[in-house]
C-alpha positions as CSV (number, residue, x, y, z in Angstrom):
1,M,-6.1,11.0,14.7
2,K,-10.1,11.6,14.4
3,R,-9.9,14.1,12.0
4,F,-7.3,12.6,9.6
5,I,-9.9,9.7,9.4
6,A,-12.8,11.4,9.0
7,T,-11.1,13.4,6.0
8,A,-9.6,10.3,4.4
9,C,-13.2,8.6,3.8
10,L,-14.9,12.0,2.8
11,A,-12.7,12.2,0.0
12,L,-13.0,8.5,-0.6
13,L,-17.0,8.9,-0.8
14,V,-16.5,12.1,-2.7
15,S,-14.2,10.7,-5.2
16,I,-17.0,7.4,-5.6
17,V,-19.6,9.9,-6.1
18,T,-18.2,12.0,-8.5
19,A,-16.8,9.4,-10.7
20,Q,-20.7,8.0,-11.3
21,T,-21.8,11.2,-12.6
22,V,-19.4,11.0,-15.5
23,S,-20.0,10.1,-18.8
24,T,-19.3,6.1,-19.1
25,K,-18.5,6.2,-22.9
26,K,-15.2,8.3,-21.6
27,A,-14.4,6.4,-18.7
28,N,-14.1,2.7,-17.7
29,Q,-15.3,2.0,-14.5
30,F,-14.9,-1.7,-12.3
31,V,-14.7,-3.3,-9.5
32,D,-11.5,-6.0,-8.6
33,L,-10.7,-8.1,-6.5
34,A,-6.8,-8.9,-6.3
35,L,-4.9,-11.8,-4.4
36,T,-1.0,-12.1,-3.8
37,A,0.8,-14.8,-2.1
38,G,4.6,-14.4,-0.8
39,T,6.6,-16.8,1.7
40,S,4.7,-16.4,5.1
41,Q,2.6,-13.8,4.1
42,G,-0.1,-13.0,1.5
43,S,-3.1,-10.4,0.8
44,A,-6.2,-10.0,-0.6
45,A,-7.6,-6.7,-1.9
46,L,-10.8,-5.5,-3.1
47,S,-10.9,-2.1,-5.4
48,Y,-13.6,0.4,-6.9
49,V,-11.8,1.9,-9.8
50,H,-12.7,4.8,-12.1
51,N,-10.8,6.1,-14.9
52,W,-11.0,8.3,-17.8
53,K,-10.5,7.7,-21.2
54,I,-7.9,10.0,-22.3
55,G,-5.9,11.1,-25.5
56,K,-7.2,10.8,-29.4
57,K,-7.5,7.3,-29.5
58,Q,-8.0,7.0,-25.4
59,K,-5.8,4.4,-25.3
60,W,-4.3,5.9,-22.4
61,E,-6.5,6.0,-19.0
62,I,-6.4,7.6,-15.4
63,G,-8.6,7.6,-12.6
64,I,-8.9,7.4,-9.3
65,G,-10.5,4.6,-6.9
66,G,-11.0,2.7,-3.4
67,R,-9.1,-0.1,-2.4
68,L,-9.5,-2.1,0.7
69,T,-6.4,-4.4,1.6
70,S,-5.9,-7.2,4.2
71,Y,-2.6,-8.2,4.7
72,F,-1.6,-11.3,7.1
73,G,1.9,-13.2,7.8
74,T,3.3,-15.5,10.4
75,K,6.7,-14.4,12.4
76,R,7.6,-11.3,9.9
77,D,10.4,-9.4,10.3
78,F,9.5,-5.4,10.2
79,I,12.5,-3.4,10.1
80,T,12.9,0.4,11.3
81,A,10.7,2.6,8.8
82,G,12.1,6.0,9.0
83,P,12.9,8.9,9.4
84,A,14.3,8.8,6.1
85,R,17.3,10.8,7.3
86,L,18.7,8.2,9.4
87,T,17.7,5.0,6.7
88,R,19.0,6.2,3.1
89,S,21.9,7.9,2.6
90,Q,19.5,11.6,1.0
91,G,16.0,11.9,1.4
92,I,14.7,14.0,-1.4
93,P,11.2,12.6,-2.3
94,F,11.1,10.6,-5.3
95,L,14.6,10.5,-6.0
96,I,15.0,8.7,-2.4
97,F,14.5,5.8,-4.3
98,F,18.0,5.9,-5.5
99,A,19.3,6.3,-2.0
100,D,22.2,4.1,-0.8
101,Q,20.2,2.3,2.3
102,K,21.3,2.5,6.0
103,P,20.6,-1.0,7.3
104,E,23.4,0.0,10.3
105,N,20.7,1.9,11.8
106,W,18.0,0.1,11.3
107,D,16.0,-1.9,13.9
108,T,14.1,-5.6,13.7
109,L,10.3,-6.3,15.1
110,N,9.3,-9.4,14.4
111,V,5.6,-9.4,14.8
112,Q,3.9,-12.7,15.6
113,R,0.9,-12.6,13.3
114,P,0.0,-9.6,11.5
115,F,-3.0,-8.7,10.7
116,T,-4.1,-5.6,8.7
117,T,-7.0,-3.7,7.0
118,A,-6.3,-0.6,5.2
119,L,-9.0,1.5,3.2
120,N,-7.2,4.1,0.9
121,T,-7.4,6.2,-2.1
122,S,-5.8,5.3,-4.8
123,I,-4.3,6.7,-8.4
124,N,-4.6,4.3,-11.5
125,I,-2.9,4.4,-14.6
126,G,-3.4,2.4,-17.7
127,Y,-2.8,1.7,-21.3
128,S,-5.2,-0.5,-23.6
129,F,-2.7,-1.9,-26.2
130,N,-5.4,-3.3,-28.5
131,K,-9.0,-4.4,-27.2
132,K,-7.8,-7.3,-25.7
133,W,-4.6,-6.4,-23.5
134,S,-3.7,-3.1,-21.3
135,A,-1.4,-2.6,-18.9
136,G,-1.0,-0.1,-15.7
137,F,-0.2,0.9,-12.7
138,N,-1.7,2.4,-9.2
139,I,-0.9,3.7,-5.6
140,D,-2.6,3.8,-2.7
141,V,-2.4,7.4,-1.6
142,I,-4.3,8.1,1.9
143,G,-6.7,6.4,4.1
144,V,-6.5,4.5,7.3
145,T,-5.9,1.1,8.7
146,L,-7.1,-1.1,11.6
147,G,-5.5,-4.5,12.3
148,R,-4.8,-7.0,15.2
149,T,-2.6,-5.9,18.3
150,T,-0.2,-8.8,18.1
151,N,3.4,-9.9,20.2
152,G,5.8,-8.4,18.6
153,I,9.8,-9.1,19.3
154,L,11.8,-5.9,18.9
155,T,15.8,-6.9,18.4
156,S,17.6,-3.3,19.3
157,N,22.1,-3.1,19.6
158,G,22.2,-6.5,20.3
159,T,19.5,-6.9,22.9
160,T,16.1,-8.7,21.9
161,R,12.8,-7.8,24.4
162,N,9.3,-8.5,23.8
163,D,6.3,-5.9,23.1
164,P,2.8,-7.7,24.1
165,K,0.8,-5.0,22.5
166,V,2.1,-3.8,18.6
167,K,-0.2,-2.2,16.4
168,P,-0.9,-1.3,12.7
169,T,0.0,2.3,12.5
170,A,-3.8,3.9,11.6
171,F,-3.1,6.6,9.1
172,N,-1.7,6.3,5.8
173,I,0.0,8.9,3.6
174,L,1.9,8.7,0.4
175,L,5.2,11.1,0.6
176,T,7.6,8.5,-0.9
177,G,10.1,5.6,-0.2
178,D,10.9,6.4,3.6
179,H,8.6,9.0,4.3
180,D,5.7,7.2,3.7
181,R,3.3,6.8,6.6
182,G,1.2,3.6,7.4
183,S,0.3,0.4,5.2
184,L,-0.3,1.3,1.4
185,N,-0.5,-0.7,-1.7
186,S,0.8,-0.7,-4.8
187,E,0.5,-2.3,-8.0
188,F,2.3,-3.2,-11.6
189,F,-0.3,-5.7,-13.8
190,V,-1.0,-6.8,-16.8
191,G,-4.7,-7.0,-17.7
192,Y,-6.5,-9.7,-20.2
193,K,-9.9,-9.0,-20.9
194,L,-12.5,-11.8,-21.3
195,S,-15.3,-9.8,-22.3
196,D,-17.4,-6.7,-22.6
197,K,-17.8,-6.7,-18.8
198,W,-15.0,-9.5,-17.4
199,S,-11.2,-9.2,-17.3
200,L,-8.1,-10.7,-15.6
201,R,-5.1,-9.4,-14.2
202,G,-1.4,-10.8,-13.5
203,V,-0.3,-8.2,-10.7
204,Y,3.2,-7.4,-9.1
205,Q,2.8,-6.4,-6.0
206,F,5.1,-3.6,-3.9
207,Y,3.4,-3.1,-0.1
208,F,3.9,-1.1,2.8
209,S,2.9,-3.0,6.2
210,E,3.7,-0.9,9.1
211,Y,3.5,-1.2,13.1
212,K,4.0,0.2,15.6
213,T,5.5,-0.7,19.2
214,T,4.2,0.4,22.6
215,T,6.2,0.0,25.4
216,L,9.0,-0.5,23.2
217,N,11.5,1.8,20.9
218,Q,14.6,2.4,19.1
219,V,16.8,5.0,20.1
220,A,18.8,6.0,17.2
221,S,22.4,7.2,17.5
222,D,21.3,10.7,17.7
223,G,18.9,10.1,20.3
224,T,16.0,9.7,17.8
225,V,13.3,8.4,19.0
226,I,11.7,5.5,16.5
227,N,8.3,3.3,17.5
228,R,7.4,2.6,13.5
229,F,8.6,-0.6,11.8
230,R,8.1,-1.6,8.1
231,N,8.1,-5.1,6.5
232,K,8.3,-4.4,2.1
233,V,6.0,-7.4,0.9
234,N,7.0,-8.2,-2.9
235,A,4.7,-10.4,-4.4
236,F,3.2,-12.1,-7.3
237,G,-0.8,-12.3,-8.0
238,I,-3.6,-12.5,-10.2
239,G,-6.3,-10.3,-9.8
240,I,-10.4,-10.2,-11.6
241,S,-12.4,-7.2,-12.8
242,R,-16.0,-7.1,-13.1
243,H,-16.9,-3.8,-15.9
244,F,-19.4,-1.4,-15.5
């Protein structure tokens, strides 16, 4: 795990240092703060992004960044996080989004006071309609998560038991859908530029928050032992960006 953490942090550092060496005439560099809220939960995300402008008119942008996302909530239900062969009708990467879910294989972990902070490298894509309006998408790829150890209540096969020390999954990686591990943030957004330096974004967020049990496990019908449980957050929010 230490090797995973070191690799993720090194990748993030290299991406930021490399981005600083590229001419800003063909790049869009900014720092962004986004706040989102849902039912009994919310998040705050601080990002650094370096996008390269591409195409003849340079309306398209693609780039990399680093994002620090803090997620918090009260008494949230986390469902079985995988493996995908148990939670979906088929597990082919990317096509898994269209696969039927298998709720009969889900157990539920109610986390009393979830709080996590994830540091991830992100991929970012954007398009400028004109000088004021833009839209885009971003998604976390790899990183690490720290967070509060708290009380959890596992409901499995009709039996409810208490685990006093559930904790966040430490390593995050994007593998698509129910293959993913850890806490990962993604956004669809529409942006409006207030000036050369400042812009606002309207954000739709899809966020995975993941906790692990420590003293209890789910045992699937085929004997698979599962200790990872996921809360899939759909939330709206606003972001403000400072461009360089």
